[in-house]
C-alpha positions as CSV (number, residue, x, y, z in Angstrom):
1,M,186.8,-21.1,23.7
2,N,186.9,-18.7,26.5
3,K,184.2,-16.0,26.7
4,I,185.2,-12.4,26.0
5,S,184.0,-9.7,28.3
6,L,183.4,-6.2,26.8
7,N,183.4,-2.9,28.7
8,K,181.1,-0.5,27.0
9,E,181.8,2.6,29.0
10,G,181.3,5.6,26.9
11,I,179.9,3.6,24.0
12,S,176.4,4.5,22.9
13,D,173.7,2.2,21.4
14,V,174.5,3.6,18.0
15,T,177.4,2.1,16.1
16,I,179.4,5.1,14.8
17,V,181.9,4.5,11.9
18,P,184.3,7.4,11.6
19,N,184.7,9.0,8.2
20,T,188.4,8.7,8.5
21,F,188.0,4.9,8.6
22,I,185.9,4.9,5.5
23,D,188.2,7.3,3.6
24,L,191.6,6.0,4.5
25,Y,191.4,2.5,5.8
26,M,188.4,0.8,4.3
27,P,189.3,1.2,0.6
28,S,192.5,-0.8,0.8
29,A,191.4,-3.4,3.2
30,N,190.2,-6.9,2.5
31,G,186.4,-7.0,2.7
32,A,186.5,-9.8,5.3
33,Y,188.7,-7.6,7.5
34,V,186.3,-4.7,7.2
35,K,183.4,-7.0,8.4
36,V,185.4,-8.0,11.5
37,Y,186.2,-4.4,12.4
38,L,182.6,-3.3,12.0
39,Y,181.5,-6.3,14.0
40,L,183.8,-5.3,16.9
41,L,182.4,-1.8,16.8
42,R,178.9,-3.2,17.0
43,S,179.8,-5.6,19.8
44,F,180.8,-2.8,22.0
45,S,177.3,-1.3,21.7
46,S,175.6,-4.6,22.3
47,S,173.8,-5.6,25.5
48,N,175.5,-9.0,25.3
49,L,179.0,-8.3,26.5
50,E,180.4,-11.8,26.1
51,I,181.8,-12.9,22.7
52,S,184.5,-15.3,21.5
53,I,186.5,-15.9,18.4
54,S,184.2,-18.8,17.5
55,S,181.1,-16.7,17.9
56,I,182.5,-13.9,15.7
57,A,183.5,-16.6,13.1
58,D,180.0,-18.1,13.2
59,N,178.3,-14.7,12.8
60,L,180.5,-13.7,9.9
61,D,180.6,-17.1,8.3
62,N,184.4,-17.3,8.5
63,T,186.9,-19.5,10.1
64,E,188.5,-18.7,13.5
65,K,191.9,-18.3,11.7
66,D,190.3,-15.8,9.4
67,I,189.1,-13.7,12.4
68,I,192.6,-13.8,13.9
69,R,194.2,-12.7,10.6
70,A,191.7,-9.8,10.5
71,L,192.6,-8.7,14.1
72,N,196.3,-8.9,13.2
73,Y,195.7,-6.7,10.1
74,W,193.9,-4.0,12.1
75,E,196.6,-4.1,14.7
76,K,199.2,-3.4,12.0
77,Q,197.0,-0.5,10.8
78,Q,197.1,0.7,14.5
79,L,193.3,0.6,14.8
80,L,193.6,-2.1,17.5
81,K,196.0,-2.8,20.3
82,I,196.3,-6.5,21.1
83,E,197.9,-8.0,24.2
84,R,199.2,-11.6,24.0
85,S,200.4,-14.1,26.6
86,T,203.8,-15.8,26.6
87,Q,202.1,-18.6,24.6
88,K,201.2,-16.1,21.9
89,E,197.5,-16.2,22.8
90,I,195.4,-13.0,22.5
91,T,194.4,-11.9,26.0
92,A,193.0,-8.4,25.3
93,I,191.9,-6.1,22.6
94,Y,191.9,-2.3,22.9
95,M,189.8,-0.4,20.3
96,T,191.8,2.7,19.5
97,T,190.8,6.1,18.0
98,L,192.1,6.8,14.6
99,D,194.9,9.0,15.9
100,G,196.3,5.9,17.7
101,S,195.3,6.6,21.3
102,A,193.6,3.8,23.1
103,S,190.1,4.0,24.4
104,S,189.1,2.6,27.8
105,S,187.0,-0.2,26.2
106,T,188.7,-3.6,26.2
107,A,187.9,-7.1,25.2
108,D,189.6,-10.3,26.5
109,I,190.1,-12.8,23.7
110,M,191.7,-16.3,24.3
111,T,192.5,-18.8,21.6
112,T,194.5,-22.0,21.5
113,D,195.7,-21.4,17.9
114,D,199.1,-19.9,17.2
115,I,199.0,-16.4,15.7
116,D,199.1,-16.5,11.9
117,T,200.1,-13.1,10.7
118,E,200.2,-13.9,7.0
119,L,197.5,-12.0,5.1
120,D,195.0,-13.9,3.1
121,E,195.0,-11.5,0.1
122,I,198.3,-11.8,-1.7
123,A,198.5,-9.6,-4.8
124,V,199.3,-11.3,-8.1
125,S,202.3,-9.8,-9.8
126,I,205.3,-10.9,-11.9
127,H,206.9,-12.4,-8.8
128,T,205.8,-13.5,-5.4
129,V,205.1,-10.3,-3.5
130,D,205.6,-9.5,0.1
131,E,203.0,-8.1,2.4
132,P,202.9,-4.3,2.0
133,A,204.6,-2.5,4.8
134,I,202.8,-0.1,7.0
135,R,203.5,3.3,5.5
136,Q,203.2,6.8,6.9
137,R,200.0,8.8,6.4
138,Y,200.6,12.2,4.8
139,S,199.0,15.2,6.5
140,Q,196.9,17.6,4.5
141,K,199.7,20.2,4.7
142,K,202.2,17.7,3.2
143,I,199.8,16.6,0.6
144,T,199.3,20.2,-0.5
145,E,203.0,20.7,-0.6
146,L,203.8,17.6,-2.7
147,T,200.9,17.9,-5.1
148,G,202.2,21.3,-6.0
149,N,204.9,19.4,-8.0
150,D,204.2,19.4,-11.7
151,E,205.4,15.8,-12.1
152,I,203.0,14.6,-9.4
153,K,200.1,16.7,-10.8
154,W,200.6,15.1,-14.3
155,A,201.0,11.6,-12.8
156,M,197.8,12.0,-10.8
157,H,195.9,13.2,-13.9
158,I,197.0,10.1,-15.9
159,V,196.2,7.8,-13.0
160,E,192.7,9.2,-12.9
161,I,192.3,8.4,-16.5
162,Y,193.5,4.8,-15.9
163,L,191.2,4.3,-12.9
164,D,188.3,6.0,-14.8
165,R,187.3,7.9,-11.7
166,P,188.4,10.8,-9.5
167,L,191.2,10.0,-7.1
168,K,190.3,9.0,-3.6
169,P,192.3,10.0,-0.5
170,M,193.9,6.5,-0.4
171,D,194.9,6.8,-4.0
172,I,196.6,10.1,-3.3
173,Q,198.4,8.7,-0.2
174,L,199.7,5.8,-2.3
175,I,200.9,7.9,-5.2
176,L,202.8,10.2,-2.7
177,Y,204.3,7.2,-1.0
178,L,205.5,5.8,-4.4
179,Y,207.1,9.1,-5.2
180,E,208.5,10.1,-1.8
181,E,209.5,6.7,-0.2
182,L,210.0,4.3,-3.1
183,H,211.5,7.1,-5.3
184,F,209.4,6.1,-8.3
185,S,209.5,8.6,-11.1
186,S,206.3,9.9,-12.5
187,E,206.8,7.8,-15.6
188,L,207.2,4.6,-13.5
189,I,204.1,5.5,-11.4
190,M,202.0,5.9,-14.5
191,Y,203.2,2.6,-16.0
192,L,202.6,0.9,-12.7
193,Y,198.9,1.9,-12.9
194,E,198.7,1.1,-16.6
195,Y,200.1,-2.4,-15.9
196,C,197.8,-3.1,-13.0
197,V,194.7,-1.7,-14.7
198,S,195.5,-3.8,-17.8
199,R,195.1,-6.9,-15.5
200,N,191.8,-5.5,-14.2
201,K,193.4,-4.7,-10.8
202,K,192.5,-1.3,-9.4
203,N,192.7,-2.1,-5.7
204,P,195.4,0.1,-3.9
205,S,196.6,-2.9,-2.0
206,Y,197.3,-4.8,-5.2
207,I,199.1,-1.8,-6.8
208,E,201.2,-1.2,-3.7
209,A,202.2,-4.9,-3.5
210,V,203.3,-4.8,-7.2
211,A,205.3,-1.6,-6.5
212,L,207.0,-3.1,-3.5
213,T,208.0,-6.1,-5.6
214,W,209.5,-3.9,-8.3
215,A,211.4,-1.8,-5.7
216,K,212.8,-5.0,-4.1
217,E,213.9,-6.3,-7.5
218,G,215.6,-3.1,-8.5
219,I,213.1,-2.1,-11.1
220,D,213.4,1.7,-10.9
221,T,212.6,2.8,-14.4
222,E,209.7,2.5,-16.8
223,E,211.9,0.6,-19.3
224,K,213.0,-2.0,-16.7
225,A,209.4,-2.5,-15.6
226,R,208.2,-3.0,-19.2
227,E,211.0,-5.5,-19.9
228,A,210.2,-7.5,-16.7
229,T,206.5,-7.6,-17.2
230,V,206.8,-8.7,-20.8
231,V,209.3,-11.4,-20.1
232,Y,207.4,-12.9,-17.1
233,N,204.1,-12.6,-18.8
234,E,205.4,-14.7,-21.7
235,H,206.6,-17.4,-19.3
236,F,203.3,-17.5,-17.5
237,N,201.3,-17.5,-20.7
238,S,203.4,-20.5,-22.0
239,V,202.7,-22.5,-18.9
240,N,199.0,-21.5,-18.8
241,K,198.6,-22.6,-22.4
242,A,200.4,-25.9,-21.9
243,F,198.3,-26.6,-18.7
244,G,195.1,-25.3,-20.2
245,L,194.7,-22.8,-17.4
246,N,192.4,-19.7,-17.9
247,R,193.7,-17.8,-14.9
248,A,196.8,-16.1,-13.5
249,P,199.2,-18.5,-11.7
250,G,198.9,-18.6,-7.9
251,Q,201.6,-17.7,-5.5
252,I,203.2,-21.2,-5.3
253,E,202.8,-21.7,-9.0
254,R,204.7,-18.4,-9.7
255,Q,207.5,-19.6,-7.4
256,Y,207.8,-22.8,-9.5
257,I,207.8,-20.9,-12.8
258,T,210.4,-18.4,-11.5
259,K,212.6,-21.3,-10.4
260,W,212.4,-22.9,-13.8
261,V,213.3,-19.7,-15.5
262,E,215.8,-18.1,-13.1
263,V,217.4,-21.1,-11.5
264,F,217.2,-23.8,-14.1
265,L,217.5,-21.2,-16.9
266,F,215.2,-23.2,-19.1
267,S,213.5,-21.8,-22.3
268,D,209.8,-21.7,-22.7
269,E,210.1,-24.6,-25.2
270,I,211.6,-26.9,-22.6
271,I,209.2,-25.8,-19.8
272,T,206.2,-26.3,-22.2
273,E,207.5,-29.8,-23.0
274,A,207.6,-30.7,-19.3
275,C,204.1,-29.4,-18.8
276,N,202.8,-31.4,-21.8
277,R,204.4,-34.6,-20.4
278,T,202.8,-33.8,-17.0
279,I,199.3,-33.6,-18.6
280,L,199.9,-36.9,-20.5
281,R,201.1,-38.8,-17.4
282,T,198.8,-37.3,-14.7
283,G,195.9,-36.0,-16.6
284,K,196.0,-32.7,-14.7
285,P,198.1,-29.5,-14.4
286,D,200.4,-30.6,-11.7
287,F,203.2,-28.1,-11.0
288,K,204.9,-30.3,-8.6
289,Y,205.1,-33.2,-11.1
290,A,206.4,-30.8,-13.8
291,D,209.0,-29.5,-11.4
292,K,210.3,-33.1,-10.9
293,I,210.7,-33.5,-14.6
294,L,212.5,-30.2,-15.0
295,E,214.7,-30.8,-12.0
296,T,215.8,-34.2,-13.5
297,W,216.6,-32.5,-16.8
298,F,218.5,-29.7,-14.9
299,K,220.7,-32.3,-13.1
300,K,221.4,-34.0,-16.4
301,S,222.6,-30.7,-17.8
302,V,219.8,-30.3,-20.4
303,K,220.2,-27.1,-22.3
304,N,217.8,-27.5,-25.3
305,M,215.3,-29.9,-26.8
306,A,218.1,-31.9,-28.5
307,D,219.4,-32.8,-25.1
308,V,215.9,-33.9,-24.1
309,T,215.7,-36.2,-27.2
310,I,219.1,-37.7,-26.3
311,L,217.8,-38.5,-22.8
312,D,214.6,-40.1,-24.3
313,D,216.7,-42.3,-26.6
314,E,219.0,-43.4,-23.7
315,F,215.9,-44.2,-21.7
316,A,214.3,-46.2,-24.5
317,K,217.5,-48.2,-24.9
318,G,217.7,-49.0,-21.2
319,K,220.7,-46.8,-20.6
320,G,219.0,-44.4,-18.3
321,S,218.9,-44.6,-14.6
322,S,215.3,-45.7,-14.6
323,K,214.3,-48.9,-16.5
324,V,210.8,-50.0,-17.5
325,T,210.1,-53.7,-17.4
326,P,208.1,-54.7,-20.5
327,I,204.6,-55.8,-19.7
328,A,205.0,-59.1,-21.6
329,K,207.7,-60.1,-19.3
330,A,205.9,-59.3,-16.1
331,S,205.7,-62.4,-13.9
332,N,202.8,-63.6,-11.7
333,R,202.0,-66.8,-9.9
334,F,200.7,-68.5,-13.1
335,N,203.7,-68.0,-15.3
336,Q,206.4,-68.5,-12.7
337,F,206.4,-72.4,-13.3
338,P,208.7,-73.9,-16.0
339,Q,206.9,-74.0,-19.3
340,R,206.7,-77.2,-21.4
341,T,207.9,-77.2,-25.0
342,Y,205.7,-79.2,-27.4
343,T,207.0,-81.0,-30.6
344,A,205.2,-82.0,-33.8
345,K,205.0,-85.6,-32.5
346,D,203.3,-84.4,-29.3
347,Y,200.6,-82.5,-31.3
348,A,200.1,-85.6,-33.5
349,E,199.6,-87.8,-30.4
350,L,197.2,-85.3,-28.9
351,E,195.1,-85.2,-32.1
352,R,195.0,-89.1,-32.2
353,K,193.6,-89.2,-28.7
354,L,191.0,-86.6,-29.4
355,I,189.8,-88.6,-32.5
356,N,189.7,-91.9,-30.6
357,K,187.8,-90.2,-27.8
358,G,185.2,-88.9,-30.3
359,L,184.7,-92.4,-31.7
């Protein structure tokens, strides 16, 4: 990896972390991303002005790809400005002040990896969620204006009860964003927090990701949100029970379940049966294997368990597209030769020979 030169003009030996970063940016960021940002701040005050992606990764006990993801995240938050070559390699980093203006300090960073802008932390919700968009920051004047609304006041009061703590600046920013930009009613905002907290998720990033998913899927009332969460929680619980999982489904797993429910239109009973057969045949919760079973049933127009039974009967009778050769008829190099048939006379002659031999 190429070395990185740092210009520490105007940077003191003390690493200063602005309160604005702590109040507005740190609460919603992945902890690993915060470590990278603080490490960059510290690097500018170091006497060693040469660093590299690999050295950052080593010091923070992360992979190089993790470091690049963190840099991309802070770039999207406008705390860094990154220059890239035509090959998409990072060539320079500009540390910015929190109002978005670039400082004179730069760091040249070269890497042979392609830039991977996908965030590590993907919130778990009823569907696969997209990465939260960068939203506007409300000024204190705008916050005062909006919080004068009785609906917002009541929603904030209820949210404080759900979170079991006073609202932080980031919480207020998010609530105003939900109300102003996503056009969530106060009832929907309150249910959003109720739902997330019930899943032991209080992180603003998680809550925002769920909100964006609901907005994308046209869930704009509390009633629609309750129906959606109940329905999908039932599907997820059925699969978890069949597979013996004691956790929420991951992103790819949610995609499979959504496909089985919304594309194949299978009931929980059929999905559970496929999961049970997967466990019996593979000995593990294999979503890909279960998907193959369900895809086969879908192509054969299975609608209910009676249809599954019919397919099983056809398979057993050898009418299915796949046939199983009985083990007793399996051939090998020992039984490929013609077999001799013995008569009663042959057995009598053999017995006579054995008796004479014994004499």
